[in-house]
N, CA, C and O atoms as CSV, one atom per row, in Angstrom:
chain,resi,resn,atom,element,x,y,z
A,1,MET,N,N,50.451,-26.268,-3.989
A,1,MET,CA,C,49.538,-25.543,-3.119
A,1,MET,C,C,49.219,-26.395,-1.894
A,1,MET,O,O,48.938,-27.587,-2.018
A,2,SER,N,N,49.261,-25.802,-0.751
A,2,SER,CA,C,48.953,-26.534,0.468
A,2,SER,C,C,47.434,-26.627,0.640
A,2,SER,O,O,46.677,-25.888,0.012
A,3,THR,N,N,47.014,-27.542,1.495
A,3,THR,CA,C,45.589,-27.646,1.775
A,3,THR,C,C,45.240,-26.707,2.918
A,3,THR,O,O,46.114,-26.247,3.652
A,4,TRP,N,N,43.966,-26.433,3.054
A,4,TRP,CA,C,43.564,-25.535,4.136
A,4,TRP,C,C,43.893,-26.140,5.496
A,4,TRP,O,O,44.102,-25.407,6.463
A,5,ARG,N,N,43.942,-27.443,5.579
A,5,ARG,CA,C,44.223,-28.102,6.867
A,5,ARG,C,C,45.621,-27.777,7.396
A,5,ARG,O,O,45.877,-27.909,8.593
A,6,GLU,N,N,46.511,-27.361,6.522
A,6,GLU,CA,C,47.862,-26.984,6.947
A,6,GLU,C,C,47.912,-25.554,7.473
A,6,GLU,O,O,48.910,-25.155,8.073
A,7,ARG,N,N,46.857,-24.781,7.261
A,7,ARG,CA,C,46.859,-23.366,7.631
A,7,ARG,C,C,45.777,-22.968,8.623
A,7,ARG,O,O,45.966,-22.037,9.406
A,8,ILE,N,N,44.660,-23.654,8.596
A,8,ILE,CA,C,43.522,-23.302,9.443
A,8,ILE,C,C,43.527,-24.201,10.673
A,8,ILE,O,O,43.558,-25.427,10.563
A,9,THR,N,N,43.496,-23.576,11.840
A,9,THR,CA,C,43.504,-24.333,13.093
A,9,THR,C,C,42.382,-23.841,13.998
A,9,THR,O,O,41.831,-22.757,13.805
A,10,ILE,N,N,42.062,-24.657,14.979
A,10,ILE,CA,C,41.084,-24.272,15.991
A,10,ILE,C,C,41.742,-24.458,17.341
A,10,ILE,O,O,42.182,-25.553,17.691
A,11,ASP,N,N,41.803,-23.375,18.091
A,11,ASP,CA,C,42.411,-23.378,19.419
A,11,ASP,C,C,41.433,-22.699,20.365
A,11,ASP,O,O,41.177,-21.503,20.231
A,12,PRO,N,N,40.880,-23.447,21.326
A,12,PRO,CA,C,39.896,-22.850,22.237
A,12,PRO,C,C,40.409,-21.604,22.972
A,12,PRO,O,O,39.611,-20.783,23.424
A,13,ALA,N,N,41.719,-21.462,23.092
A,13,ALA,CA,C,42.293,-20.313,23.798
A,13,ALA,C,C,42.426,-19.069,22.917
A,13,ALA,O,O,42.743,-17.987,23.411
A,14,ILE,N,N,42.184,-19.225,21.614
A,14,ILE,CA,C,42.324,-18.087,20.702
A,14,ILE,C,C,40.993,-17.832,20.019
A,14,ILE,O,O,40.434,-18.726,19.383
A,15,ARG,N,N,40.487,-16.622,20.147
A,15,ARG,CA,C,39.250,-16.171,19.496
A,15,ARG,C,C,38.078,-17.126,19.747
A,15,ARG,O,O,37.288,-17.425,18.852
A,16,SER,N,N,37.997,-17.584,20.976
A,16,SER,CA,C,36.879,-18.442,21.427
A,16,SER,C,C,36.720,-19.717,20.613
A,16,SER,O,O,35.609,-20.228,20.469
A,17,GLY,N,N,37.817,-20.233,20.081
A,17,GLY,CA,C,37.772,-21.495,19.366
A,17,GLY,C,C,37.301,-21.404,17.927
A,17,GLY,O,O,37.034,-22.428,17.298
A,18,LYS,N,N,37.195,-20.189,17.393
A,18,LYS,CA,C,36.830,-20.046,15.980
A,18,LYS,C,C,38.013,-20.486,15.122
A,18,LYS,O,O,39.158,-20.398,15.564
A,19,PRO,N,N,37.755,-20.957,13.907
A,19,PRO,CA,C,38.861,-21.331,13.012
A,19,PRO,C,C,39.733,-20.105,12.718
A,19,PRO,O,O,39.234,-19.057,12.307
A,20,ILE,N,N,41.034,-20.257,12.934
A,20,ILE,CA,C,41.982,-19.160,12.744
A,20,ILE,C,C,43.073,-19.562,11.755
A,20,ILE,O,O,43.238,-20.738,11.431
A,21,ILE,N,N,43.794,-18.582,11.296
A,21,ILE,CA,C,44.838,-18.804,10.302
A,21,ILE,C,C,46.189,-18.887,10.994
A,21,ILE,O,O,46.625,-17.933,11.639
A,22,ARG,N,N,46.846,-20.027,10.857
A,22,ARG,CA,C,48.202,-20.276,11.349
A,22,ARG,C,C,48.451,-19.789,12.776
A,22,ARG,O,O,49.528,-19.273,13.074
A,23,GLY,N,N,47.480,-19.945,13.642
A,23,GLY,CA,C,47.661,-19.565,15.033
A,23,GLY,C,C,47.584,-18.077,15.286
A,23,GLY,O,O,47.745,-17.635,16.424
A,24,LEU,N,N,47.342,-17.299,14.255
A,24,LEU,CA,C,47.193,-15.854,14.408
A,24,LEU,C,C,45.817,-15.561,15.001
A,24,LEU,O,O,45.007,-16.473,15.171
A,25,ARG,N,N,45.560,-14.333,15.306
A,25,ARG,CA,C,44.260,-13.966,15.861
A,25,ARG,C,C,43.275,-13.541,14.770
A,25,ARG,O,O,42.259,-12.909,15.058
A,26,VAL,N,N,43.573,-13.884,13.538
A,26,VAL,CA,C,42.701,-13.578,12.408
A,26,VAL,C,C,41.879,-14.831,12.108
A,26,VAL,O,O,42.432,-15.904,11.868
A,27,THR,N,N,40.552,-14.680,12.126
A,27,THR,CA,C,39.698,-15.839,11.887
A,27,THR,C,C,39.360,-15.975,10.405
A,27,THR,O,O,39.467,-15.027,9.627
A,28,VAL,N,N,38.954,-17.178,10.049
A,28,VAL,CA,C,38.463,-17.429,8.698
A,28,VAL,C,C,37.272,-16.514,8.438
A,28,VAL,O,O,37.155,-15.939,7.356
A,29,GLN,N,N,36.404,-16.380,9.407
A,29,GLN,CA,C,35.230,-15.527,9.265
A,29,GLN,C,C,35.642,-14.083,8.964
A,29,GLN,O,O,35.029,-13.433,8.117
A,30,ASP,N,N,36.663,-13.578,9.642
A,30,ASP,CA,C,37.156,-12.222,9.367
A,30,ASP,C,C,37.498,-12.078,7.891
A,30,ASP,O,O,37.051,-11.142,7.228
A,31,VAL,N,N,38.290,-13.009,7.386
A,31,VAL,CA,C,38.753,-12.933,5.998
A,31,VAL,C,C,37.574,-13.029,5.035
A,31,VAL,O,O,37.497,-12.267,4.071
A,32,LEU,N,N,36.658,-13.957,5.288
A,32,LEU,CA,C,35.500,-14.101,4.405
A,32,LEU,C,C,34.643,-12.835,4.411
A,32,LEU,O,O,34.126,-12.434,3.368
A,33,GLU,N,N,34.490,-12.211,5.566
A,33,GLU,CA,C,33.721,-10.972,5.633
A,33,GLU,C,C,34.425,-9.836,4.890
A,33,GLU,O,O,33.768,-9.021,4.243
A,34,TYR,N,N,35.748,-9.777,4.977
A,34,TYR,CA,C,36.485,-8.756,4.214
A,34,TYR,C,C,36.290,-8.967,2.717
A,34,TYR,O,O,36.064,-8.009,1.978
A,35,LEU,N,N,36.376,-10.208,2.268
A,35,LEU,CA,C,36.171,-10.502,0.855
A,35,LEU,C,C,34.742,-10.163,0.428
A,35,LEU,O,O,34.529,-9.586,-0.638
A,36,ALA,N,N,33.774,-10.521,1.256
A,36,ALA,CA,C,32.369,-10.255,0.935
A,36,ALA,C,C,32.072,-8.760,0.873
A,36,ALA,O,O,31.176,-8.326,0.149
A,37,SER,N,N,32.832,-7.973,1.642
A,37,SER,CA,C,32.607,-6.522,1.638
A,37,SER,C,C,33.248,-5.847,0.425
A,37,SER,O,O,33.061,-4.652,0.196
A,38,GLY,N,N,34.006,-6.627,-0.347
A,38,GLY,CA,C,34.599,-6.074,-1.556
A,38,GLY,C,C,36.101,-5.905,-1.527
A,38,GLY,O,O,36.696,-5.491,-2.522
A,39,MET,N,N,36.730,-6.219,-0.394
A,39,MET,CA,C,38.191,-6.127,-0.346
A,39,MET,C,C,38.800,-7.209,-1.232
A,39,MET,O,O,38.276,-8.318,-1.328
A,40,THR,N,N,39.897,-6.874,-1.867
A,40,THR,CA,C,40.625,-7.866,-2.649
A,40,THR,C,C,41.588,-8.609,-1.729
A,40,THR,O,O,41.925,-8.115,-0.653
A,41,PRO,N,N,42.030,-9.790,-2.146
A,41,PRO,CA,C,43.044,-10.477,-1.343
A,41,PRO,C,C,44.286,-9.605,-1.127
A,41,PRO,O,O,44.889,-9.640,-0.054
A,42,GLU,N,N,44.661,-8.841,-2.123
A,42,GLU,CA,C,45.833,-7.973,-1.991
A,42,GLU,C,C,45.621,-6.911,-0.915
A,42,GLU,O,O,46.541,-6.597,-0.159
A,43,GLN,N,N,44.413,-6.359,-0.845
A,43,GLN,CA,C,44.112,-5.357,0.185
A,43,GLN,C,C,44.146,-5.975,1.576
A,43,GLN,O,O,44.637,-5.360,2.522
A,44,ILE,N,N,43.628,-7.181,1.699
A,44,ILE,CA,C,43.628,-7.859,3.000
A,44,ILE,C,C,45.061,-8.113,3.450
A,44,ILE,O,O,45.410,-7.857,4.603
A,45,VAL,N,N,45.884,-8.614,2.547
A,45,VAL,CA,C,47.289,-8.885,2.884
A,45,VAL,C,C,48.013,-7.576,3.226
A,45,VAL,O,O,48.875,-7.554,4.104
A,46,SER,N,N,47.670,-6.513,2.546
A,46,SER,CA,C,48.281,-5.211,2.836
A,46,SER,C,C,47.897,-4.733,4.241
A,46,SER,O,O,48.731,-4.192,4.966
A,47,ASP,N,N,46.629,-4.936,4.619
A,47,ASP,CA,C,46.155,-4.527,5.943
A,47,ASP,C,C,46.637,-5.453,7.053
A,47,ASP,O,O,46.781,-5.031,8.200
A,48,PHE,N,N,46.885,-6.709,6.715
A,48,PHE,CA,C,47.333,-7.710,7.688
A,48,PHE,C,C,48.595,-8.382,7.149
A,48,PHE,O,O,48.517,-9.472,6.583
A,49,PRO,N,N,49.750,-7.749,7.316
A,49,PRO,CA,C,51.000,-8.246,6.711
A,49,PRO,C,C,51.401,-9.658,7.120
A,49,PRO,O,O,52.208,-10.284,6.432
A,50,ASP,N,N,50.862,-10.174,8.218
A,50,ASP,CA,C,51.181,-11.551,8.622
A,50,ASP,C,C,50.486,-12.577,7.730
A,50,ASP,O,O,50.870,-13.747,7.711
A,51,LEU,N,N,49.463,-12.140,6.990
A,51,LEU,CA,C,48.737,-13.040,6.098
A,51,LEU,C,C,49.380,-13.079,4.720
A,51,LEU,O,O,50.094,-12.161,4.316
A,52,THR,N,N,49.106,-14.171,4.011
A,52,THR,CA,C,49.600,-14.326,2.645
A,52,THR,C,C,48.415,-14.641,1.727
A,52,THR,O,O,47.314,-14.942,2.188
A,53,GLY,N,N,48.664,-14.566,0.449
A,53,GLY,CA,C,47.643,-14.960,-0.516
A,53,GLY,C,C,47.222,-16.403,-0.311
A,53,GLY,O,O,46.052,-16.745,-0.485
A,54,GLU,N,N,48.165,-17.243,0.055
A,54,GLU,CA,C,47.867,-18.655,0.323
A,54,GLU,C,C,46.909,-18.790,1.514
A,54,GLU,O,O,46.050,-19.672,1.523
A,55,ASP,N,N,47.056,-17.924,2.504
A,55,ASP,CA,C,46.136,-17.932,3.650
A,55,ASP,C,C,44.716,-17.585,3.201
A,55,ASP,O,O,43.751,-18.205,3.647
A,56,ILE,N,N,44.594,-16.603,2.327
A,56,ILE,CA,C,43.282,-16.194,1.826
A,56,ILE,C,C,42.634,-17.356,1.063
A,56,ILE,O,O,41.455,-17.655,1.253
A,57,ARG,N,N,43.416,-17.998,0.205
A,57,ARG,CA,C,42.891,-19.145,-0.547
A,57,ARG,C,C,42.508,-20.286,0.394
A,57,ARG,O,O,41.531,-20.991,0.144
A,58,ALA,N,N,43.267,-20.471,1.470
A,58,ALA,CA,C,42.941,-21.512,2.449
A,58,ALA,C,C,41.594,-21.220,3.115
A,58,ALA,O,O,40.826,-22.143,3.387
A,59,CYS,N,N,41.309,-19.959,3.374
A,59,CYS,CA,C,40.014,-19.587,3.964
A,59,CYS,C,C,38.878,-19.938,3.012
A,59,CYS,O,O,37.850,-20.470,3.432
A,60,LEU,N,N,39.063,-19.642,1.741
A,60,LEU,CA,C,38.037,-19.973,0.745
A,60,LEU,C,C,37.862,-21.484,0.623
A,60,LEU,O,O,36.736,-21.972,0.526
A,61,ALA,N,N,38.958,-22.219,0.627
A,61,ALA,CA,C,38.890,-23.682,0.541
A,61,ALA,C,C,38.207,-24.255,1.783
A,61,ALA,O,O,37.420,-25.196,1.680
A,62,TYR,N,N,38.502,-23.697,2.945
A,62,TYR,CA,C,37.858,-24.135,4.187
A,62,TYR,C,C,36.347,-23.921,4.087
A,62,TYR,O,O,35.567,-24.817,4.411
A,63,ALA,N,N,35.938,-22.736,3.641
A,63,ALA,CA,C,34.516,-22.425,3.534
A,63,ALA,C,C,33.823,-23.354,2.536
A,63,ALA,O,O,32.714,-23.824,2.787
A,64,ALA,N,N,34.476,-23.616,1.412
A,64,ALA,CA,C,33.900,-24.505,0.411
A,64,ALA,C,C,33.759,-25.925,0.964
A,64,ALA,O,O,32.740,-26.581,0.746
A,65,ASP,N,N,34.771,-26.390,1.671
A,65,ASP,CA,C,34.724,-27.732,2.247
A,65,ASP,C,C,33.644,-27.824,3.313
A,65,ASP,O,O,32.923,-28.818,3.393
A,66,ARG,N,N,33.537,-26.800,4.120
A,66,ARG,CA,C,32.508,-26.802,5.164
A,66,ARG,C,C,31.117,-26.804,4.542
A,66,ARG,O,O,30.232,-27.516,5.016
A,67,GLU,N,N,30.913,-26.028,3.503
A,67,GLU,CA,C,29.623,-25.995,2.816
A,67,GLU,C,C,29.292,-27.378,2.247
A,67,GLU,O,O,28.157,-27.842,2.350
A,68,ARG,N,N,30.272,-28.018,1.657
A,68,ARG,CA,C,30.057,-29.361,1.109
A,68,ARG,C,C,29.652,-30.333,2.218
A,68,ARG,O,O,28.733,-31.133,2.041
A,69,ARG,N,N,30.337,-30.260,3.360
A,69,ARG,CA,C,30.022,-31.167,4.467
A,69,ARG,C,C,28.632,-30.903,5.032
A,69,ARG,O,O,27.934,-31.844,5.411
A,70,VAL,N,N,28.219,-29.644,5.094
A,70,VAL,CA,C,26.881,-29.300,5.590
A,70,VAL,C,C,25.825,-29.866,4.657
A,70,VAL,O,O,24.835,-30.438,5.112
A,71,ARG,N,N,26.030,-29.711,3.348
A,71,ARG,CA,C,25.079,-30.252,2.372
A,71,ARG,C,C,24.993,-31.771,2.471
A,71,ARG,O,O,23.902,-32.341,2.446
A,72,GLU,N,N,26.134,-32.412,2.582
A,72,GLU,CA,C,26.141,-33.885,2.684
A,72,GLU,C,C,25.432,-34.359,3.939
A,72,GLU,O,O,24.740,-35.377,3.914
A,73,ALA,N,N,25.595,-33.638,5.031
A,73,ALA,CA,C,24.954,-34.029,6.287
A,73,ALA,C,C,23.440,-33.862,6.206
A,73,ALA,O,O,22.695,-34.562,6.891
A,74,ALA,N,N,22.989,-32.930,5.366
A,74,ALA,CA,C,21.553,-32.688,5.226
A,74,ALA,C,C,20.865,-33.783,4.434
A,74,ALA,O,O,19.655,-33.976,4.552
A,75,TRP,N,N,21.630,-34.497,3.632
A,75,TRP,CA,C,21.046,-35.563,2.809
A,75,TRP,C,C,21.005,-36.798,3.620
A,75,TRP,O,O,20.552,-37.837,3.141
């Protein structure tokens, strides 16, 4: 399994510098919001054929890592 760092990038020229998946115009936030609304990873991949299950997992790993870093910074 690859790490999220191999899939999630930040490019100021794409989507105002939000974290995106493999240079696509799909943001991590987009994917997390789809999951939170009840979509399954399979439904997301079906709606966005450029994405893979690995991309979805990378978004979750990115969010988990970011949450950990925020908590650590608060201490």
